[in-house]
C-alpha positions as CSV (number, residue, x, y, z in Angstrom):
1,X,28.6,-44.0,-41.4
2,X,24.9,-43.5,-40.5
3,X,25.8,-42.2,-37.0
4,X,28.3,-39.7,-38.5
5,X,25.6,-38.6,-41.0
6,X,23.0,-38.2,-38.2
7,X,25.4,-36.0,-36.2
8,X,25.7,-33.7,-39.1
9,X,21.9,-33.2,-39.4
10,X,21.1,-29.7,-38.0
11,X,19.4,-30.0,-34.6
12,X,16.7,-27.7,-35.9
13,X,15.3,-30.5,-38.0
14,X,15.5,-33.0,-35.1
15,X,13.6,-30.6,-32.8
16,X,11.1,-29.8,-35.6
17,X,10.3,-33.5,-35.9
18,X,10.0,-33.9,-32.1
19,X,7.8,-30.8,-31.7
20,X,5.4,-32.1,-34.3
21,X,4.2,-34.5,-31.6
22,X,1.3,-32.8,-29.7
23,X,2.5,-33.7,-26.2
24,X,6.1,-32.6,-26.8
25,X,4.8,-29.3,-28.2
26,X,2.5,-28.9,-25.1
27,X,5.5,-29.4,-22.7
28,X,7.5,-26.9,-24.7
29,X,4.7,-24.3,-24.3
30,X,4.5,-25.1,-20.6
31,X,8.2,-24.5,-20.2
32,X,7.9,-21.3,-22.1
33,X,5.1,-20.1,-19.9
34,X,7.0,-21.1,-16.7
35,X,10.1,-19.2,-17.9
36,X,8.0,-16.0,-18.6
37,X,6.4,-16.3,-15.1
38,X,9.7,-16.5,-13.2
39,X,11.1,-13.7,-15.4
40,X,8.3,-11.4,-14.0
41,X,9.0,-12.5,-10.4
42,X,12.6,-11.2,-10.2
43,X,11.8,-9.1,-7.1
44,X,10.7,-11.8,-4.7
45,X,12.8,-14.6,-6.2
46,X,16.4,-15.2,-5.1
47,X,19.2,-15.3,-7.7
48,X,19.9,-19.0,-7.2
49,X,16.2,-19.9,-7.5
50,X,16.0,-18.0,-10.8
51,X,19.0,-19.9,-12.0
52,X,17.6,-23.2,-10.9
53,X,14.3,-22.5,-12.7
54,X,16.1,-21.5,-15.9
55,X,18.3,-24.6,-15.8
56,X,15.4,-26.9,-15.2
57,X,13.6,-25.4,-18.3
58,X,16.7,-25.9,-20.4
59,X,17.1,-29.5,-19.3
60,X,13.5,-30.3,-20.0
61,X,13.5,-28.8,-23.4
62,X,16.7,-30.6,-24.3
63,X,15.1,-33.8,-23.0
64,X,12.3,-33.5,-25.7
65,X,14.9,-34.6,-28.2
66,X,15.9,-38.3,-28.3
67,X,19.5,-37.1,-28.2
68,X,19.2,-36.1,-24.5
69,X,18.0,-38.1,-21.6
70,X,16.1,-36.6,-18.6
71,X,17.8,-36.6,-15.2
72,X,16.9,-39.5,-12.9
73,X,14.5,-39.3,-10.0
74,X,17.5,-39.7,-7.6
75,X,19.2,-36.7,-9.0
76,X,16.1,-34.5,-8.8
77,X,15.5,-35.7,-5.2
78,X,19.1,-34.8,-4.2
79,X,18.5,-31.3,-5.7
80,X,15.3,-31.0,-3.8
81,X,17.1,-31.7,-0.5
82,X,19.8,-29.1,-1.2
83,X,17.1,-26.6,-2.2
84,X,15.2,-27.1,1.0
85,X,18.4,-26.5,3.1
86,X,19.1,-23.4,1.0
87,X,15.6,-22.0,1.5
88,X,15.7,-22.7,5.2
89,X,19.0,-20.8,5.4
90,X,18.1,-17.8,3.2
91,X,14.4,-17.7,3.8
92,X,14.7,-16.2,7.3
93,X,15.7,-12.8,5.8
94,X,13.3,-13.0,2.8
95,X,10.0,-12.8,4.7
96,X,7.2,-15.3,4.8
97,X,5.5,-14.4,1.5
98,X,8.7,-14.3,-0.6
99,X,9.8,-17.6,1.0
100,X,6.6,-19.3,0.0
101,X,7.0,-18.0,-3.6
102,X,10.6,-19.2,-3.8
103,X,9.5,-22.6,-2.5
104,X,6.8,-22.9,-5.1
105,X,9.1,-22.0,-7.9
106,X,11.8,-24.5,-6.8
107,X,9.2,-27.3,-6.6
108,X,7.9,-26.4,-10.0
109,X,11.4,-26.3,-11.5
110,X,12.3,-29.7,-10.1
111,X,9.0,-31.2,-11.2
112,X,9.2,-29.8,-14.7
113,X,12.3,-31.9,-15.4
114,X,10.4,-35.1,-14.8
115,X,7.0,-34.2,-16.3
116,X,5.8,-37.2,-18.3
117,X,2.4,-38.3,-17.0
118,X,-0.8,-36.4,-17.5
119,X,-1.1,-35.9,-13.8
120,X,2.3,-34.2,-13.7
121,X,1.3,-31.9,-16.6
122,X,-2.0,-30.9,-14.9
123,X,-0.1,-30.3,-11.6
124,X,2.3,-27.9,-13.3
125,X,-0.5,-26.1,-15.1
126,X,-2.2,-25.4,-11.8
127,X,1.1,-24.4,-10.1
128,X,1.7,-21.9,-12.9
129,X,-1.8,-20.4,-12.5
130,X,-1.0,-19.9,-8.8
131,X,2.3,-18.3,-9.6
132,X,0.4,-15.9,-11.9
133,X,-1.6,-14.9,-8.9
134,X,1.6,-14.4,-6.9
135,X,2.7,-12.0,-9.6
136,X,-0.4,-9.9,-9.2
137,X,0.5,-9.4,-5.5
138,X,3.5,-7.2,-6.5
139,X,2.2,-5.7,-9.8
140,X,-1.4,-4.8,-10.7
141,X,-0.7,-2.5,-13.6
142,X,-2.4,-2.8,-16.9
143,X,0.8,-4.0,-18.5
144,X,1.1,-6.8,-15.9
145,X,-2.5,-7.7,-16.6
146,X,-1.9,-7.9,-20.4
147,X,1.3,-9.9,-19.9
148,X,-0.2,-12.4,-17.5
149,X,-3.3,-12.8,-19.7
150,X,-1.0,-13.7,-22.5
151,X,0.8,-16.3,-20.3
152,X,-2.6,-17.7,-19.2
153,X,-3.6,-18.1,-22.9
154,X,-0.3,-19.9,-23.5
155,X,-1.1,-22.3,-20.7
156,X,-4.6,-23.0,-22.0
157,X,-3.2,-23.6,-25.5
158,X,-0.7,-26.0,-24.1
159,X,-3.5,-27.9,-22.3
160,X,-5.6,-28.0,-25.4
161,X,-2.7,-29.3,-27.5
162,X,-1.8,-31.9,-24.9
163,X,-5.3,-33.4,-25.0
164,X,-6.1,-32.6,-28.6
165,X,-4.4,-35.4,-30.4
166,X,-5.1,-35.2,-34.1
167,X,-6.3,-31.6,-33.9
168,X,-4.2,-29.0,-35.7
169,X,-2.5,-26.2,-33.7
170,X,-4.5,-23.6,-35.5
171,X,-7.8,-25.2,-34.3
172,X,-6.5,-25.4,-30.8
173,X,-5.5,-21.7,-30.8
174,X,-8.9,-20.8,-32.2
175,X,-10.6,-22.9,-29.5
176,X,-8.8,-21.2,-26.7
177,X,-9.4,-17.8,-28.2
178,X,-13.1,-18.5,-28.3
179,X,-13.1,-19.6,-24.7
180,X,-11.3,-16.4,-23.6
181,X,-13.7,-14.2,-25.6
182,X,-16.7,-16.1,-24.1
183,X,-15.4,-15.7,-20.6
184,X,-14.8,-11.9,-20.9
185,X,-18.4,-10.8,-20.6
186,X,-19.0,-13.2,-17.6
187,X,-15.9,-11.8,-15.9
188,X,-17.0,-8.2,-16.5
189,X,-20.4,-8.9,-15.2
190,X,-19.1,-10.6,-12.0
191,X,-16.6,-7.8,-11.5
192,X,-19.3,-5.1,-11.6
193,X,-22.2,-6.8,-9.8
194,X,-20.7,-9.2,-7.2
195,X,-19.9,-7.7,-3.8
196,X,-16.4,-6.3,-3.5
197,X,-15.5,-8.1,-0.3
198,X,-12.4,-7.3,1.7
199,X,-9.7,-10.0,1.9
200,X,-10.2,-12.7,4.5
201,X,-6.6,-12.4,5.7
202,X,-3.7,-9.9,5.6
203,X,-0.9,-10.6,3.3
204,X,2.5,-10.8,5.1
205,X,4.7,-7.8,4.5
206,X,7.4,-8.4,1.9
207,X,10.6,-6.3,2.4
208,X,11.4,-6.5,-1.2
209,X,8.3,-4.5,-2.1
210,X,8.9,-1.6,0.3
211,X,9.4,1.6,-1.7
212,X,9.5,5.3,-1.3
213,X,10.0,7.3,2.0
214,X,11.2,5.9,5.3
215,X,10.4,6.9,8.9
216,X,14.1,7.7,9.4
217,X,16.1,10.2,7.4
218,X,19.8,10.5,7.2
219,X,21.0,13.4,5.0
220,X,21.3,11.9,1.6
221,X,18.5,9.3,1.9
222,X,16.0,11.3,0.0
223,X,18.6,12.1,-2.6
224,X,18.7,8.4,-3.4
225,X,15.0,8.5,-4.3
226,X,15.7,11.1,-7.0
227,X,17.1,8.5,-9.3
228,X,13.8,6.7,-9.3
229,X,11.0,7.7,-11.7
230,X,8.6,5.2,-10.2
231,X,5.1,6.5,-9.6
232,X,4.3,7.2,-5.9
233,X,0.6,8.2,-6.3
234,X,-1.8,10.1,-8.5
235,X,-4.2,12.9,-7.5
236,X,-7.5,13.5,-9.3
237,X,-9.4,16.8,-8.7
238,X,-13.0,17.5,-9.6
239,X,-12.0,20.3,-11.9
240,X,-8.9,22.0,-13.3
241,X,-9.6,25.1,-11.1
242,X,-9.2,22.9,-8.0
243,X,-5.6,21.9,-8.8
244,X,-3.2,23.9,-6.5
245,X,-0.4,25.9,-8.0
246,X,3.0,24.3,-8.1
247,X,4.4,26.2,-5.1
248,X,1.6,24.9,-2.9
249,X,1.8,21.2,-3.8
250,X,3.3,20.0,-0.5
251,X,2.2,16.4,0.1
252,X,2.6,15.8,3.8
253,X,3.6,12.3,5.0
254,X,5.8,12.1,8.1
255,X,6.9,14.5,10.8
256,X,10.4,13.8,12.2
257,X,11.1,15.3,15.6
258,X,13.9,13.2,17.1
259,X,17.6,13.9,16.1
260,X,20.5,11.9,17.5
261,X,23.2,14.0,15.8
262,X,23.1,12.0,12.5
263,X,19.6,10.7,11.8
264,X,16.1,12.1,12.0
265,X,13.3,9.8,13.1
266,X,9.7,9.8,14.5
267,X,9.9,10.6,18.2
268,X,9.0,7.8,20.6
269,X,7.5,10.4,22.8
270,X,5.2,11.4,19.9
271,X,4.1,7.8,19.4
272,X,3.3,7.4,23.1
273,X,1.4,10.7,23.2
274,X,-0.7,9.8,20.1
275,X,-1.6,6.4,21.7
276,X,-2.7,8.0,25.0
277,X,-4.7,10.7,23.3
278,X,-6.5,8.1,21.1
279,X,-7.4,6.1,24.2
280,X,-8.7,9.2,25.8
281,X,-10.9,9.9,22.8
282,X,-9.6,13.4,22.2
283,X,-10.4,14.6,18.7
284,X,-7.5,15.4,16.4
285,X,-7.2,18.9,14.9
286,X,-8.0,17.5,11.4
287,X,-11.2,15.8,12.6
288,X,-12.3,19.1,14.1
289,X,-11.4,20.9,10.9
290,X,-13.4,18.4,8.8
291,X,-16.5,19.0,11.0
292,X,-16.4,22.8,10.6
293,X,-18.2,24.3,7.6
294,X,-15.3,26.1,6.0
295,X,-15.9,28.2,2.9
296,X,-13.2,26.7,0.8
297,X,-12.8,22.9,0.6
298,X,-11.3,20.9,-2.3
299,X,-12.2,17.2,-2.7
300,X,-9.7,15.0,-4.5
301,X,-8.9,11.4,-4.9
302,X,-5.5,9.7,-4.4
303,X,-4.5,6.5,-6.1
304,X,-1.6,5.3,-4.0
305,X,1.0,2.7,-5.2
306,X,1.8,-0.2,-2.8
307,X,4.3,0.8,-0.1
308,X,3.7,-1.9,2.5
309,X,3.4,1.0,5.0
310,X,0.4,2.7,6.7
311,X,1.3,6.3,6.2
312,X,-0.4,8.3,3.4
313,X,0.4,11.5,1.5
314,X,-1.9,14.4,1.3
315,X,-1.9,18.1,0.6
316,X,-1.4,19.9,3.9
317,X,-3.7,20.1,5.6
318,X,-6.1,17.4,4.4
319,X,-8.6,15.2,6.2
320,X,-9.7,11.7,5.0
321,X,-13.2,11.2,3.7
322,X,-13.8,7.9,5.3
323,X,-17.4,7.7,4.0
324,X,-15.9,6.7,0.6
325,X,-12.6,5.1,1.7
326,X,-12.5,1.3,1.6
327,X,-9.7,1.4,4.2
328,X,-10.3,3.6,7.3
329,X,-7.7,6.4,7.6
330,X,-6.9,8.0,10.9
331,X,-5.6,11.5,11.4
332,X,-2.9,12.2,14.0
333,X,-2.2,15.3,16.1
334,X,0.7,16.2,13.9
335,X,-1.6,16.5,10.9
336,X,-0.4,13.3,9.3
337,X,-2.6,10.4,8.1
338,X,-2.4,6.7,8.8
339,X,-4.3,3.8,7.2
340,X,-5.6,1.1,9.4
341,X,-3.7,-1.6,7.4
342,X,-0.5,-1.5,5.2
343,X,-1.0,-0.5,1.6
344,X,-0.1,-3.7,-0.1
345,X,-1.6,-2.9,-3.5
346,X,-2.9,0.1,-5.4
347,X,-5.6,1.8,-3.4
348,X,-7.9,4.8,-3.9
349,X,-8.3,7.2,-1.0
350,X,-10.6,10.2,-0.9
351,X,-9.4,13.4,0.8
352,X,-10.7,16.9,1.6
353,X,-8.1,19.7,1.3
354,X,-8.4,23.0,3.3
355,X,-6.1,25.4,1.5
356,X,-6.7,28.4,3.9
357,X,-6.5,26.4,7.2
358,X,-3.5,26.7,9.6
359,X,-1.6,23.8,11.1
360,X,-2.1,24.5,14.8
361,X,-0.3,23.3,17.9
362,X,-2.5,20.3,18.6
363,X,-1.1,19.2,22.0
364,X,-0.1,22.5,23.5
365,X,3.2,22.7,25.5
366,X,4.1,19.1,24.7
367,X,4.8,19.8,21.1
368,X,6.8,22.9,21.8
369,X,9.0,21.1,24.4
370,X,9.4,18.1,22.1
371,X,10.6,20.2,19.3
372,X,13.1,22.2,21.4
373,X,15.2,19.2,22.2
374,X,18.8,19.6,20.9
375,X,21.2,16.7,20.5
376,X,24.5,17.3,22.1
377,X,26.2,14.7,20.0
378,X,28.5,16.9,17.9
379,X,27.6,19.8,15.7
380,X,29.0,22.3,18.2
381,X,29.3,25.2,15.7
382,X,25.7,24.9,14.6
383,X,24.5,25.1,18.2
384,X,26.7,28.2,18.8
385,X,25.2,29.8,15.7
386,X,21.7,29.2,17.0
387,X,22.6,30.7,20.3
388,X,24.0,33.8,18.6
389,X,20.8,34.2,16.6
390,X,18.8,33.9,19.8
391,X,20.8,36.7,21.4
392,X,20.6,38.8,18.2
393,X,16.8,38.6,17.5
394,X,14.0,39.0,19.9
395,X,11.2,36.9,18.2
396,X,11.0,33.6,16.4
397,X,10.0,35.1,13.0
398,X,13.2,37.1,12.8
399,X,15.3,34.1,13.7
400,X,13.7,32.0,11.0
401,X,14.2,34.8,8.4
402,X,17.8,35.2,9.4
403,X,18.5,31.5,8.7
404,X,16.6,31.6,5.4
405,X,18.7,34.6,4.3
406,X,21.9,32.8,5.1
407,X,20.8,29.9,2.8
408,X,20.1,32.4,0.1
409,X,23.2,34.6,0.4
410,X,25.7,32.3,1.9
411,X,26.9,30.5,-1.3
412,X,24.9,27.3,-0.7
413,X,24.5,24.9,-3.6
414,X,21.8,22.4,-4.4
415,X,23.1,19.1,-5.6
416,X,22.1,15.4,-5.7
417,X,25.7,14.2,-5.1
418,X,27.2,16.0,-2.1
419,X,30.3,14.8,-0.4
420,X,29.8,12.3,2.4
421,X,29.4,13.9,5.9
422,X,29.8,10.9,8.3
423,X,30.6,13.0,11.4
424,X,29.0,16.3,12.6
425,X,26.8,16.4,9.4
426,X,25.1,19.7,10.3
427,X,28.4,21.5,11.0
428,X,30.0,20.0,7.8
429,X,27.1,21.1,5.7
430,X,26.7,24.6,7.1
431,X,30.3,25.7,7.5
432,X,32.4,23.5,5.1
433,X,30.6,21.8,2.2
434,X,27.6,24.2,1.7
435,X,26.2,21.8,-0.9
436,X,23.5,19.2,-0.4
437,X,20.0,18.0,-1.1
438,X,16.7,19.0,0.6
439,X,17.3,16.8,3.7
440,X,20.6,18.6,4.4
441,X,18.9,22.0,4.3
442,X,15.8,21.0,6.3
443,X,17.8,19.1,8.9
444,X,20.3,21.8,9.4
445,X,17.7,24.5,9.7
446,X,15.6,22.6,12.3
447,X,18.8,22.0,14.4
448,X,19.8,25.7,14.3
449,X,16.3,26.9,15.1
450,X,16.0,24.6,18.1
451,X,19.4,25.8,19.3
452,X,18.0,29.3,19.0
453,X,15.0,28.5,21.1
454,X,12.5,28.2,18.3
455,X,10.4,25.0,18.2
456,X,10.9,23.3,14.8
457,X,10.6,19.9,13.2
458,X,11.3,18.3,9.8
459,X,8.5,17.2,7.6
460,X,9.0,14.7,4.8
461,X,6.7,13.9,1.8
462,X,6.6,15.0,-1.8
463,X,6.6,18.4,-3.4
464,X,5.3,19.1,-6.9
465,X,3.8,16.7,-9.4
466,X,3.5,16.6,-13.2
467,X,0.2,17.1,-14.9
468,X,-1.1,14.0,-16.6
469,X,-4.1,16.0,-17.9
470,X,-5.8,19.2,-16.8
471,X,-7.2,17.8,-13.5
472,X,-4.8,14.9,-12.7
473,X,-1.3,15.2,-11.1
474,X,1.2,12.3,-11.0
475,X,3.8,12.4,-8.2
476,X,6.9,10.3,-8.6
477,X,9.6,9.2,-6.3
478,X,12.0,11.9,-7.5
479,X,9.5,14.4,-6.2
480,X,10.3,13.4,-2.6
481,X,11.1,16.3,-0.5
482,X,11.8,17.6,3.1
483,X,10.9,20.9,4.6
484,X,10.7,22.7,7.9
485,X,7.9,23.7,10.2
486,X,8.5,26.3,12.9
487,X,6.1,27.1,15.7
488,X,5.3,30.8,15.5
489,X,2.4,32.2,17.6
490,X,1.2,28.7,18.3
491,X,0.9,27.9,14.6
492,X,3.2,25.6,12.7
493,X,4.4,27.6,9.7
494,X,6.1,26.0,6.7
495,X,9.5,27.1,5.6
496,X,11.4,25.5,2.7
497,X,15.1,26.3,2.9
498,X,15.8,24.4,-0.3
499,X,13.9,27.1,-2.2
500,X,16.6,29.7,-1.2
501,X,19.3,27.7,-3.0
502,X,17.2,26.4,-5.9
503,X,14.0,28.5,-6.4
504,X,13.0,26.6,-9.5
505,X,12.7,23.3,-7.5
506,X,9.3,24.4,-6.2
507,X,8.0,26.1,-9.4
508,X,9.2,23.8,-12.1
509,X,10.3,20.6,-10.3
510,X,13.5,18.7,-9.6
511,X,14.6,18.1,-13.2
512,X,14.3,21.7,-14.2
513,X,16.3,22.8,-11.1
514,X,19.0,20.3,-11.7
515,X,19.2,21.4,-15.4
516,X,19.8,25.0,-14.3
517,X,22.5,23.8,-11.9
518,X,24.2,21.8,-14.6
519,X,23.3,18.4,-13.2
520,X,20.9,15.6,-14.2
521,X,18.8,13.2,-12.3
522,X,20.2,10.2,-14.2
523,X,22.3,9.8,-17.3
524,X,22.1,6.7,-19.5
525,X,23.0,5.9,-23.1
526,X,19.3,6.2,-23.9
527,X,18.9,9.7,-22.4
528,X,18.8,11.4,-25.8
529,X,16.2,9.0,-27.1
530,X,14.1,9.4,-24.0
531,X,14.1,13.2,-24.4
532,X,12.7,12.9,-28.0
533,X,9.2,14.1,-28.8
534,X,8.2,10.6,-30.0
535,X,9.3,9.0,-26.7
536,X,7.6,11.7,-24.7
537,X,4.3,11.2,-26.5
538,X,4.6,7.4,-26.2
539,X,5.4,7.7,-22.5
540,X,2.4,10.1,-22.0
541,X,0.1,7.6,-23.7
542,X,1.3,4.7,-21.5
543,X,0.9,6.9,-18.3
544,X,-2.6,7.8,-19.3
545,X,-3.5,4.2,-20.0
546,X,-2.0,3.0,-16.6
547,X,-3.9,5.9,-14.8
548,X,-7.2,4.9,-16.4
549,X,-6.7,1.3,-15.4
550,X,-5.8,2.3,-11.8
551,X,-8.8,4.6,-11.5
552,X,-11.5,2.6,-13.1
553,X,-10.4,-1.0,-12.5
554,X,-8.1,-1.2,-9.5
555,X,-10.0,1.7,-7.9
556,X,-13.4,0.0,-8.2
557,X,-13.7,-1.0,-4.6
558,X,-16.7,-1.5,-2.4
559,X,-17.3,2.2,-2.0
560,X,-17.2,2.8,-5.8
561,X,-19.5,-0.2,-6.4
562,X,-22.0,1.2,-3.8
563,X,-21.9,4.6,-5.5
564,X,-22.7,2.9,-8.8
565,X,-25.6,1.0,-7.4
566,X,-27.0,4.1,-5.7
567,X,-26.9,6.1,-9.0
568,X,-28.7,3.3,-10.7
569,X,-31.2,2.1,-8.0
570,X,-31.4,5.0,-5.6
571,X,-31.3,4.3,-1.9
572,X,-30.0,0.7,-1.3
573,X,-32.1,-1.8,0.6
574,X,-31.6,-5.5,1.3
575,X,-34.3,-6.3,-1.3
576,X,-32.6,-4.3,-4.0
577,X,-29.2,-5.9,-3.3
578,X,-30.8,-9.4,-3.4
579,X,-32.3,-8.4,-6.7
580,X,-28.9,-7.3,-8.0
581,X,-27.3,-10.6,-6.9
582,X,-30.0,-12.8,-8.4
583,X,-29.9,-10.7,-11.6
584,X,-26.1,-11.3,-11.9
585,X,-26.6,-15.0,-11.5
586,X,-29.4,-15.0,-14.0
587,X,-27.4,-13.1,-16.6
588,X,-24.5,-15.5,-16.1
589,X,-26.8,-18.4,-16.6
590,X,-28.3,-16.9,-19.8
591,X,-24.9,-16.3,-21.2
592,X,-23.8,-19.9,-20.4
593,X,-27.0,-21.2,-22.0
594,X,-26.3,-19.2,-25.2
595,X,-22.8,-20.7,-25.3
596,X,-23.5,-24.4,-24.5
597,X,-27.2,-25.3,-25.2
598,X,-27.6,-27.2,-28.5
599,X,-28.6,-24.9,-31.3
600,X,-30.8,-25.8,-34.3
601,X,-28.5,-25.6,-37.2
602,X,-29.7,-24.9,-40.7
603,X,-28.5,-27.4,-43.3
604,X,-26.1,-25.7,-45.7
605,X,-26.3,-26.7,-49.3
606,X,-23.4,-27.0,-51.6
607,X,-23.3,-24.6,-54.6
608,X,-24.0,-27.4,-57.1
609,X,-27.0,-28.6,-55.1
610,X,-28.4,-25.0,-54.8
611,X,-28.0,-24.5,-58.6
612,X,-29.8,-27.9,-59.3
613,X,-32.7,-27.0,-57.1
614,X,-33.2,-23.7,-58.9
615,X,-33.2,-25.6,-62.2
616,X,-35.8,-28.1,-61.0
617,X,-38.1,-25.2,-59.9
618,X,-38.0,-23.9,-63.5
619,X,-38.7,-27.3,-64.8
620,X,-41.7,-27.8,-62.5
621,X,-43.1,-24.4,-63.6
622,X,-42.7,-25.3,-67.3
623,X,-43.9,-28.9,-67.2
624,X,-46.3,-28.8,-64.3
625,X,-44.8,-32.0,-62.9
626,X,-43.8,-31.7,-59.2
627,X,-40.8,-33.6,-58.0
628,X,-42.0,-34.3,-54.5
629,X,-40.1,-37.2,-52.9
630,X,-39.0,-38.8,-56.2
631,X,-35.4,-39.6,-56.8
632,X,-33.5,-37.5,-59.3
633,X,-33.3,-40.2,-61.9
634,X,-37.0,-41.0,-61.7
635,X,-38.0,-37.3,-62.0
636,X,-35.7,-36.9,-65.0
637,X,-37.3,-39.8,-66.8
638,X,-40.7,-38.1,-66.4
639,X,-39.8,-34.6,-67.4
640,X,-37.1,-34.9,-70.1
641,X,-39.6,-36.0,-72.9
642,X,-41.6,-32.8,-72.0
643,X,-38.7,-30.4,-72.5
644,X,-37.1,-29.0,-75.6
645,X,-33.8,-30.5,-76.7
646,X,-31.7,-27.6,-75.3
647,X,-33.5,-27.6,-72.0
648,X,-33.3,-31.4,-71.7
649,X,-29.6,-31.3,-72.5
650,X,-28.9,-28.6,-69.9
651,X,-30.9,-30.4,-67.2
652,X,-29.0,-33.7,-67.9
653,X,-25.6,-31.9,-67.6
654,X,-26.7,-30.2,-64.3
655,X,-27.8,-33.6,-62.9
656,X,-24.6,-35.3,-64.0
657,X,-22.4,-32.7,-62.5
658,X,-24.3,-32.7,-59.2
659,X,-23.9,-36.5,-58.9
660,X,-20.2,-36.2,-59.5
661,X,-19.8,-33.6,-56.8
662,X,-22.0,-35.3,-54.3
663,X,-21.3,-39.0,-54.7
664,X,-18.0,-39.3,-56.6
665,X,-16.2,-37.1,-54.0
666,X,-15.1,-34.8,-56.7
667,X,-14.1,-31.5,-55.2
668,X,-16.0,-28.5,-56.5
669,X,-14.1,-25.9,-58.4
670,X,-14.8,-22.4,-59.5
671,X,-14.9,-23.7,-63.1
672,X,-17.5,-26.4,-62.1
673,X,-19.8,-23.7,-60.6
674,X,-19.3,-21.5,-63.7
675,X,-20.4,-24.4,-66.0
676,X,-23.4,-25.2,-63.9
677,X,-24.5,-21.6,-63.9
678,X,-24.2,-21.5,-67.6
679,X,-26.4,-24.6,-68.0
680,X,-29.0,-23.0,-65.7
681,X,-28.9,-20.0,-67.9
682,X,-29.4,-22.1,-71.0
683,X,-32.4,-23.8,-69.3
684,X,-34.0,-20.4,-68.5
685,X,-33.5,-19.2,-72.1
686,X,-35.0,-22.4,-73.6
687,X,-38.1,-21.9,-71.4
688,X,-38.4,-18.2,-72.6
689,X,-38.2,-19.3,-76.2
690,X,-41.0,-21.9,-75.7
691,X,-43.2,-19.4,-74.0
């Protein structure tokens, strides 16, 4: 009968009774924190690892109740062996970093099912802290920082509850909150003053975190980026007047000069030539351009999202300002930029834009010959058209204009979802489909120009950008673009065939162009809500917050710190830097002393005691008898005969109430304080009557 009754008791009450135990509640909070951490690591974690971690948490939470028993050590060890084999099999394709994160999550999930001893609890707390650090590798946004700070607070609360037997949850939460608030000024001070040292090692590249453009382009690849609204980079200009007009916002990244009939890629000949010229010490055109004192130069700052690649995006042509860059940036002979190390986290780069400068032929005949190579793998009709144009026009400019006219008047259509063109993609696009994305237009134009004897190449990057404020542009993945450069009079001239089919693409951006053509970048059930004024305002606020975080926190590198010190201290010397370092340590020491050195505390009097002391002062003034170190009863025996009946009665009642509150452990109430204040008033009035 009792067993049947117990089965009918709602499990909520059983768990409520269990979680009232401090250690059980601490383990529950630990499981919650672990679940939140693995939920944020979905990119590097394999599906089966996520499922294993979730199941481990469920098993451990169920084990907190007496109705469920925990798995045995033998079962967990068997799972560990199977997990090791699975990680060995799948880890080869995941990459070193992701494999290590998966291994750590698996170990934590298996351990969390058996956590019972204090050592196990501490080990899992430390492991969760390390996993939080792994989360920051792939995401450094302000929202990730807020989320991981909340998880860190949850882990600290769990630790406080685990060791705080007999202490209420409210006091533990208050204790952790005070610790975090106390640590904040120390963290800020160390962040601002301690040297911003580069990492001691290079993080291994994780394939799962590669985003954005690729060094190979097959028609349709860039179209796939149009569905992503992820931020690629932000550009900050000194003033609103420096922001280029929409039609000039071409952010150069990669030049593609090799075509095998289907795919465009960086030419191996180009790579070899760049290496040989670098060994010879020949200056690049951009480095020469930066040394010249040109009349119009625009300085701007890029905050680049992690790409795990070395190429950078910059207005063409732009040279790097390596005096302020924390990572050295090289300029190549094709006017592209490369960082010395992959961009594995948000980084700030400083550039100089030369709006009136030309992109010249940096390597002479080599570039012209390289960009006249025509693949004979299919696309026969396009080659024949190019040869016809060569026979029809005598100079390169006329040939280019003829191709551009054909794109404008030949019934071509701009679309994100063209039909597949697996064979002869240039012929299919030019003479059959006549519908495609920017890569279709640029690739076809370059192929035809080469067949006509005009050196040409494809350039990929981004075009456009939305204004975050009057001097900041944000460029997103859907702004990815491809255009054409043709060599005319030894100068590489930019042509954008996409603009002939969709002129608004350059002026108003991708979404406006698609809207005019009756298409949309992506359609979801929340599209109407996302287009509302409220959502737009909220999104703008979040974007501004994330930009400020990226610029002032993530962008605070060694160069920014040096600039701050120079503004405060002038020219930096070893003595000044030593002073800064010692000052930082001294301030941290002072703050810690304020927190932890014993403080002289003033004794606080109860309300009844305070009222009694006021009454004794009046009695001393009236009778002239000082209390000194006398006990209260002794003093009353001396002064009561000297007082009037009303005053003596009031003093006796005040004394009696004070003794009840102090020695009889009678809790003070508002009514008690009111009565004592009334008796004090009676005592004062009796003294006035006597005087």
